[in-house]
RODO-2510 file (C-alpha; in nm, 4 decimals, decimal comma):
residues 309
     n   res          X          Y          Z
     1     x     0,0000     0,0000     0,0000
     2     x     0,1371     0,3411    -0,0976
     3     x     0,2051     0,5833     0,1916
     4     x    -0,0620     0,8496     0,2323
     5     x    -0,0033     1,2215     0,1962
     6     x     0,2015     1,3453     0,4910
     7     x     0,4287     1,0429     0,5055
     8     x     0,6972     0,9764     0,6022
     9     x     0,6549     1,1272     0,9508
    10     x     0,9551     1,3022     1,1024
    11     x     1,0774     1,1017     1,4054
    12     x     1,3199     1,1816     1,6875
    13     x     1,4605     0,9346     1,9407
    14     x     1,5422     1,0966     2,2772
    15     x     1,7611     0,8705     2,4899
    16     x     1,9308     0,9206     2,8248
    17     x     1,9887     0,7497     3,1566
    18     x     1,7403     0,7732     3,4407
    19     x     1,6918     1,1328     3,5526
    20     x     1,9122     1,2892     3,2839
    21     x     1,6326     1,5157     3,1607
    22     x     1,4595     1,3415     2,8683
    23     x     1,1091     1,4513     2,9640
    24     x     1,2235     1,8086     3,0293
    25     x     1,3899     1,8176     2,6881
    26     x     1,0750     1,6929     2,5167
    27     x     0,8588     1,9510     2,6956
    28     x     1,0989     2,2263     2,5883
    29     x     1,0811     2,1067     2,2277
    30     x     0,7022     2,0840     2,2397
    31     x     0,6821     2,4496     2,3401
    32     x     0,8912     2,5545     2,0401
    33     x     0,7830     2,3093     1,7692
    34     x     0,4926     2,3851     1,5388
    35     x     0,2488     2,1312     1,4011
    36     x     0,0950     1,8277     1,5624
    37     x     0,3264     1,6351     1,7944
    38     x     0,2889     1,2770     1,9164
    39     x     0,5061     1,1436     2,1985
    40     x     0,5711     0,7732     2,2577
    41     x     0,6864     0,7125     2,6158
    42     x     0,8287     0,3833     2,7446
    43     x     0,8434     0,3501     3,1235
    44     x     1,0473     0,0829     3,3023
    45     x     0,7813     0,0334     3,5679
    46     x     0,4175    -0,0653     3,5475
    47     x     0,2697     0,2844     3,5660
    48     x     0,3865     0,5815     3,3618
    49     x     0,4825     0,9120     3,5254
    50     x     0,6542     1,0732     3,2261
    51     x     0,3519     1,0197     3,0045
    52     x     0,1301     1,1958     3,2575
    53     x     0,3746     1,4850     3,2856
    54     x     0,3956     1,5385     2,9103
    55     x     0,0205     1,5007     2,8654
    56     x    -0,0570     1,7480     3,1458
    57     x     0,2051     2,0111     3,0675
    58     x     0,2370     1,9640     2,6948
    59     x    -0,1213     1,8932     2,5919
    60     x     0,0020     1,6641     2,3132
    61     x    -0,0923     1,3190     2,1879
    62     x     0,0841     1,0763     2,4235
    63     x     0,1073     0,6999     2,3768
    64     x     0,2557     0,4970     2,6632
    65     x     0,4237     0,1568     2,6566
    66     x     0,4792     0,0540     3,0191
    67     x     0,6071    -0,2564     3,1926
    68     x     0,9113    -0,3401     2,9821
    69     x     1,1958    -0,2020     2,7752
    70     x     1,1126    -0,1364     2,4101
    71     x     1,4692    -0,2219     2,3091
    72     x     1,4216    -0,5862     2,4038
    73     x     1,0970    -0,7413     2,5292
    74     x     0,8739    -0,4966     2,3429
    75     x     1,0720    -0,4243     2,0264
    76     x     0,8115    -0,5695     1,7916
    77     x     0,5450    -0,3751     1,9793
    78     x     0,7512    -0,0597     1,9217
    79     x     0,7517    -0,1131     1,5460
    80     x     0,3768    -0,1760     1,5461
    81     x     0,3024     0,1212     1,7759
    82     x     0,5108     0,3678     1,5734
    83     x     0,3281     0,2624     1,2567
    84     x    -0,0100     0,2987     1,4299
    85     x     0,0786     0,6471     1,5624
    86     x     0,1823     0,7599     1,2160
    87     x    -0,1291     0,6230     1,0485
    88     x    -0,3937     0,6904     1,3147
    89     x    -0,2820     1,0147     1,4822
    90     x    -0,1195     1,1591     1,1671
    91     x     0,1284     1,3815     1,3556
    92     x     0,3862     1,6052     1,1935
    93     x     0,6503     1,4800     1,4382
    94     x     0,6866     1,1688     1,6559
    95     x     0,9163     1,1957     1,9591
    96     x     1,0140     0,8666     2,1237
    97     x     1,1260     0,8655     2,4878
    98     x     1,2533     0,5169     2,5770
    99     x     1,3305     0,3871     2,9223
   100     x     1,6547     0,5195     3,0689
   101     x     1,8076     0,1701     3,0524
   102     x     1,7303     0,1125     2,6843
   103     x     2,0033     0,0382     2,4309
   104     x     1,9748     0,2996     2,1589
   105     x     2,1305     0,0789     1,8914
   106     x     1,8535    -0,1764     1,9389
   107     x     1,5895     0,0942     1,9063
   108     x     1,7491     0,2212     1,5862
   109     x     1,7380    -0,1305     1,4462
   110     x     1,3629    -0,1284     1,5120
   111     x     1,3109     0,2179     1,3607
   112     x     1,4969     0,1123     1,0458
   113     x     1,2801    -0,1983     1,0128
   114     x     1,1699    -0,2424     0,6480
   115     x     0,8044    -0,2369     0,7541
   116     x     0,8418     0,1297     0,8583
   117     x     0,9954     0,2397     0,5281
   118     x     0,7925     0,5249     0,3827
   119     x     0,5913     0,5581     0,7052
   120     x     0,8472     0,7306     0,9311
   121     x     1,1702     0,9167     0,8620
   122     x     1,4208     0,9103     1,1461
   123     x     1,5662     1,2615     1,1623
   124     x     1,7945     1,2430     1,4656
   125     x     1,8946     1,0498     1,7744
   126     x     1,9471     1,2711     2,0774
   127     x     2,1246     1,1599     2,3945
   128     x     2,0714     1,3584     2,7144
   129     x     2,3502     1,3137     2,9685
   130     x     2,3612     1,4280     3,3299
   131     x     2,6718     1,6377     3,3891
   132     x     2,6700     1,5396     3,7575
   133     x     2,6968     1,1644     3,7050
   134     x     2,8344     1,1172     3,3533
   135     x     3,2021     1,0749     3,4386
   136     x     3,1230     0,8136     3,7009
   137     x     2,8633     0,6275     3,4970
   138     x     3,0704     0,6211     3,1776
   139     x     3,3575     0,4376     3,3429
   140     x     3,4108     0,0899     3,1920
   141     x     3,1925    -0,1639     3,3683
   142     x     2,9817     0,0901     3,5583
   143     x     2,6486    -0,0286     3,4151
   144     x     2,7416    -0,2451     3,1191
   145     x     2,7694    -0,1083     2,7687
   146     x     2,4074     0,0130     2,7378
   147     x     2,5039     0,3487     2,8936
   148     x     2,7888     0,4041     2,6481
   149     x     2,5691     0,2731     2,3669
   150     x     2,3347     0,5680     2,4183
   151     x     2,6265     0,8072     2,3665
   152     x     2,7824     0,6138     2,0779
   153     x     2,4553     0,6017     1,8840
   154     x     2,3643     0,9703     1,9145
   155     x     2,3661     1,2416     1,6497
   156     x     2,3217     1,5133     1,9144
   157     x     2,4557     1,4848     2,2691
   158     x     2,3074     1,7306     2,5159
   159     x     2,5126     1,7851     2,8332
   160     x     2,2451     1,8810     3,0834
   161     x     2,2745     2,0339     3,4338
   162     x     2,5977     2,2188     3,3495
   163     x     2,5113     2,4739     3,6172
   164     x     2,5708     2,2056     3,8805
   165     x     2,9313     2,1119     3,7939
   166     x     3,2647     2,2921     3,7974
   167     x     3,4178     2,4117     3,4667
   168     x     3,6982     2,1566     3,4991
   169     x     3,4507     1,8712     3,5231
   170     x     3,2677     2,0010     3,2170
   171     x     3,5923     1,9973     3,0201
   172     x     3,6528     1,6372     3,1276
   173     x     3,3008     1,5447     3,0179
   174     x     3,3525     1,6951     2,6723
   175     x     3,6843     1,5156     2,6366
   176     x     3,5306     1,1815     2,7280
   177     x     3,2372     1,2322     2,4913
   178     x     3,4808     1,3083     2,2094
   179     x     3,6533     0,9789     2,2792
   180     x     3,3261     0,7852     2,2718
   181     x     3,1484     0,9565     1,9815
   182     x     3,3516     1,2193     1,7941
   183     x     3,0825     1,2460     1,5214
   184     x     2,8066     1,3862     1,7410
   185     x     2,7116     1,7510     1,7801
   186     x     2,7598     1,8401     2,1476
   187     x     2,5428     2,1053     2,3142
   188     x     2,5565     2,2313     2,6741
   189     x     2,2591     2,3432     2,8761
   190     x     2,0859     2,3595     3,2108
   191     x     1,7263     2,2373     3,2330
   192     x     1,7466     2,1462     2,8624
   193     x     1,6905     2,5074     2,7587
   194     x     1,7833     2,6796     2,4326
   195     x     1,7970     2,3630     2,2254
   196     x     1,5030     2,4085     1,9904
   197     x     1,7058     2,5827     1,7203
   198     x     1,9505     2,2934     1,6838
   199     x     1,8618     2,0249     1,4330
   200     x     2,0815     1,7547     1,2826
   201     x     1,9981     1,5755     0,9587
   202     x     2,1373     1,2339     0,8821
   203     x     2,1521     0,9581     1,1396
   204     x     2,4113     0,7085     1,2515
   205     x     2,3600     0,3523     1,1427
   206     x     2,2586     0,1051     1,4129
   207     x     2,5502    -0,0663     1,5846
   208     x     2,5380    -0,4164     1,7311
   209     x     2,4377    -0,4674     2,0917
   210     x     2,7184    -0,6109     2,3024
   211     x     2,5644    -0,7191     2,6270
   212     x     2,2427    -0,7599     2,8194
   213     x     2,0838    -0,5041     3,0477
   214     x     2,2003    -0,4869     3,4093
   215     x     1,9716    -0,5981     3,6900
   216     x     1,7458    -0,3003     3,7448
   217     x     1,4138    -0,3272     3,9212
   218     x     1,1175    -0,0964     3,9564
   219     x     0,8475    -0,0511     4,2174
   220     x     0,5382     0,1660     4,1895
   221     x     0,3540     0,2811     4,5003
   222     x     0,0026     0,4197     4,4649
   223     x    -0,1020     0,6756     4,7255
   224     x    -0,4403     0,6203     4,8853
   225     x    -0,4522     0,9319     5,1050
   226     x    -0,2684     1,2652     5,1584
   227     x     0,0774     1,2606     5,3161
   228     x     0,1977     1,4962     5,5876
   229     x     0,4727     1,7256     5,4605
   230     x     0,7024     1,6332     5,7509
   231     x     0,6572     1,2620     5,6795
   232     x     0,7318     1,3162     5,3120
   233     x     1,0519     1,5080     5,3905
   234     x     1,1698     1,2338     5,6289
   235     x     1,0974     0,9757     5,3631
   236     x     1,2945     1,1658     5,0987
   237     x     1,5867     1,2165     5,3367
   238     x     1,6005     0,8432     5,4053
   239     x     1,5691     0,7732     5,0354
   240     x     1,8624     1,0018     4,9569
   241     x     2,0671     0,8402     5,2345
   242     x     2,0358     0,4982     5,0718
   243     x     1,8006     0,3452     5,3273
   244     x     1,5951     0,1790     5,0551
   245     x     1,8731     0,0577     4,8276
   246     x     2,0546     0,2102     4,5312
   247     x     1,7938     0,4460     4,3877
   248     x     1,8789     0,5848     4,0440
   249     x     1,5435     0,7476     3,9873
   250     x     1,2268     0,8220     4,1808
   251     x     0,9446     1,0407     4,0576
   252     x     0,5774     1,0894     4,1189
   253     x     0,2922     1,3042     4,2433
   254     x     0,2019     1,3211     4,6127
   255     x    -0,1144     1,4751     4,7658
   256     x    -0,0458     1,6708     5,0844
   257     x    -0,2577     1,7248     5,3931
   258     x    -0,3081     2,0937     5,3146
   259     x    -0,5105     1,9987     5,0085
   260     x    -0,2293     2,0559     4,7621
   261     x    -0,0104     1,8268     4,5574
   262     x     0,3645     1,8126     4,4970
   263     x     0,5762     1,6580     4,2266
   264     x     0,8672     1,4552     4,3623
   265     x     1,1875     1,4175     4,1583
   266     x     1,4893     1,2185     4,2812
   267     x     1,8124     1,1656     4,0881
   268     x     2,1605     1,0864     4,2262
   269     x     2,2585     1,3788     4,4460
   270     x     1,9335     1,5686     4,3900
   271     x     1,5944     1,5593     4,5617
   272     x     1,3239     1,8133     4,4840
   273     x     0,9563     1,8737     4,5508
   274     x     0,7594     2,1349     4,3577
   275     x     0,3897     2,2309     4,3623
   276     x     0,1913     2,0343     4,1048
   277     x    -0,1539     2,0298     3,9553
   278     x    -0,3910     1,8207     4,1644
   279     x    -0,6040     1,5594     3,9970
   280     x    -0,3102     1,3687     3,8494
   281     x    -0,3101     1,0050     3,9734
   282     x    -0,1055     0,9936     4,2943
   283     x     0,1826     0,7493     4,2770
   284     x     0,5615     0,7225     4,2994
   285     x     0,7851     0,4998     4,0897
   286     x     1,1301     0,3893     4,2104
   287     x     1,3996     0,2526     3,9794
   288     x     1,7288     0,1151     4,1023
   289     x     1,9306    -0,1837     4,2106
   290     x     1,8919    -0,3888     4,5273
   291     x     1,5683    -0,2087     4,6130
   292     x     1,4467    -0,2647     4,9681
   293     x     1,0967    -0,3300     4,8437
   294     x     0,9485    -0,4371     5,1760
   295     x     1,0900    -0,1296     5,3513
   296     x     0,9509     0,0993     5,0822
   297     x     0,6107    -0,0655     5,1082
   298     x     0,6074    -0,0462     5,4880
   299     x     0,7288     0,3109     5,5211
   300     x     0,3889     0,4746     5,5087
   301     x     0,1857     0,1651     5,5894
   302     x     0,1040     0,2844     5,9401
   303     x    -0,0769     0,5861     5,8002
   304     x    -0,2293     0,3926     5,5146
   305     x    -0,0866     0,6360     5,2601
   306     x     0,0907     0,4021     5,0230
   307     x     0,0008     0,0799     4,8504
   308     x     0,2377    -0,1289     4,6380
   309     x     0,1051    -0,2175     4,2936
***
């Protein structure tokens, strides 16, 4: 069947480790990109937070694939879903936000599948890296090669959170990136700002995957009642201190006893709570290694605030 008018659809793949700033980058692009935008979000856990954030703040068409990584267990579903978005939603642009532990090369293999020829056109692969953690995480053997694969496969590498590191560290980051992927365009930013004007045509060819994903696990807790602010702060302090295991990412929306709601964001070395729109489903997702699942589930059990799902 011949592609309809409007095909192929421009497609961007936005990769990055947990908490690097993928969702923030997409929201920034949505504010500055004309036409109809569709966003495909893949969460590692069973319930999507990023999809809710984009849908609420961006007001765009959002399709979520939760419960697995689209670079492995759901790769065929990715191919099918991208084709359905292009044909059913008819967007001008599709932005794909995979899980933070996805191998970009595997996703590119899927996006270059012959069945998508003439339906989508892959314009660029963008890797968001966290300036705070990149040097540590890019050391050989830190997480397996999936982390480096995201950098190696990118056309654009965005060094995010540059306001939180010293100039010397930023120089070291640029040097290491040049050693991993000298072909990529490298941009520097804080909060993923001022990136809309940059566009790269021509994509890298997929490269073979070299290992399996490390042992990450995810836990989603659904909140059944408001949480006292003091209790929430104690919980976040314990979380940051490592009480519940090695947490790479935690995010969610928490109702508070004063009738409000806060958005919780946790990345290595950073914990923040900001006022949020109420009415969004109240839940927190945790992603990490050696999660103390029973401790997380019990933490608010006395007050009946949290329920593991």
